[in-house]
N, C-alpha and C positions, 0 to 999 in steps of 0.2 A: 457354461454352467461353471459356478465357483467352486474352487477347490478348497475344502475345510482347512487342509494343512497349510496351502499359501494364504488363507485369511488370519490363521494364527500368527503365522511368520510376519506379516504385514502388521497385525495388531501389535506384537511386540516391538517391531521397528518403529511403529508412531509412539508407543509408551515411551521408548528412548528418547524418539525425538522431542516429545513434550516436557521431558526431564532436562533438556538441553545436551544430551549425549550424541551429538550430531554424528560423530564417527561411529560410534557403536551401531546407530540406527541405520547408516548406511550400508554395514554388513550384513544386516537383516535384507534391506532391499536388494542387496546384490544375491544373497542367496536364492530370492524369487526370480531376479533377472536371469540367473544362471539357468534356471529351468525353463524360464518363460521370458525371452528377451523382449517381447512385445507387450510386457505388463504395465498398462498405463500408469495405474497409482503408484507402482513401485518407482517408474520412472519420474514421475512428477515429484513425488515425495523425496527421492534420491537427489533431484536437481534442488529442491528447496533446503535439504540439509546442506548440499554443497554450499549454495547461496549464503546460508547462515555461517558457514566456513570461510566465506569470502572467496570460494573457488569458484568464480563466475564463468571462467571458460568451459570446465568441465559441468556446470549447471545448466549453461545453454545447450550442450550436446544431448544431455537428457531430455530437455524441453523438445529440442528441435526432432530427436527421434520419436518422441510422444507424438508430436503434431504430424509427424510423416505419416503414423498410423491413424490418428484422428485428429484433422486439421482444425476442428472447431471446437476441442476440448476448451472450455472457457476456464476451468481452473489451471490448467498448463498455462495457456496465454496470459492470465492474470500474474502468474509467477513469472512469466517471462517479461512481462512490462516492469515488474517490481526489480529485477534484475538488472534490465537495462537502465532504469532510474538510477538505481544504487552506484551505476558504473558512469553516470552522467550522459548516458546515450539518449538524450530527451526526444530527438527526432523519431528514433526508431520506436520507443515507447509511446510515444503520442500517435504514430500512424497504426499500432496495433488498438490502441484505444479507440481512435476512429471509426476503425475497422468494425469492432465489436459493437459501438455504439449506433453504427449504420443500422443494424438489426434489432437491437435492444437499446433505443433511446434513453431508457431511464433505469439502465443497469448500475446501480448506485456504487458498488465496489470500483468500477471501471471510472465512473464520474468522479470518485474521490482520488483515484491515482491521477487521473487527468487534471483535475484542478491543482494538485501539487505540480504536476509537471509544468503547467502554464505559469504558475507562479515562480518557479525556477527559470523560466524564459521570460520572465518579466512582463508577461501578457495579463496584467492583474485585472482587467475589465472581463477578459474571456473565463480567467479563473473565477471571477465572482459569478459568472453565469452558471458554471458547473455547481458552485456552492449552492447557489438558489435551487438548482433543480434537485439536490439532495435534500435540502432543507425544507422542501416542501412536502416530502415524506417522513422527514425526520427533524422536526423544527427545533429539537432541544440536544442535538448532536454535538457535544463539546467541541470534539476535534475540527468539526468543519465550521462551526461558529469562530473558533479561533483563526482558521486559515482565512475564513472571509473579512475578520478583523484584521489580519495581517496585510491582506489585498489593499483595503480601504486606508492602513496605515501609509502603505506604499505610494499611494496616490494623493497623500496628504490629506484625504478625507476623514480628518481626525475625530470629529463628532460621532460618526457612524462607526468608526473603528473601535471608540471606547464603550459605546452602547453594546457592539457585539461581544466586545471581550467581558464587559459586565457579565452578559449573558452566559457567556462560556464559563467564567468562572462559578457562576451560579450553579453549573453542572458537575463541578469538582476543582476542589483546592489546587490540583496540579498544574492548572492553566495560569495561575498566579505565577509559579515558580517558572513555567514555560516563558510568560511574556517577560519577566525580569531578563532572561538569558536571550530572548530573540532580538536579533538585529533588525527586524521589522518595526520594533517600537522604540529605537534608538533616537529618533525626533520627537518622542513625547516624553522623555526622561525628566524633564522640567515641568512637566503639565501636572499639576495639582491633582486633577481627577484620575490621572494614570496612577500617580504615587500613592493616592488612597487606594485604588483597586488592587495594587501588587502589595500592599503593606499589609 
């Protein structure tokens, strides 16, 4: 049975979180956890707020407590993947991705994390496979198109990279700026078509 008082405290914490007031949000999650130390949403949200403050050690503690209570909570597992990734623990984050994908092979949020992890590990072909799975459902997802273009650029497959980059840019101007700053496209800096795309 959900307690209306707890729900209103949680809502206030979440509101502060969305405003970027992470420390204040944590104080609300702690109010709930003082009364109910096993409150999954508060543990998860507190962990997420801590990770936003780059306090990954304590964020992980929150996630681990939540997962002891509910080992298959996908929201907690995804936040844990994200924290591992931000800390550069790619092997651990990839292992959680693969574990989730065993039972949910088309879980796009996890595939998105996985394609980025594989890219960071220089496993460009495997990363492209993950991008393809997501693009089957969301053919115009700019972030995934951009990531797939980056993979092709790293494989020196420049025609495909530029086609995908063009598609990504058609979804949003931010991908022009991203391409200018991205190391993935350094080898294309003198390419006329690339110059035209980002100008």
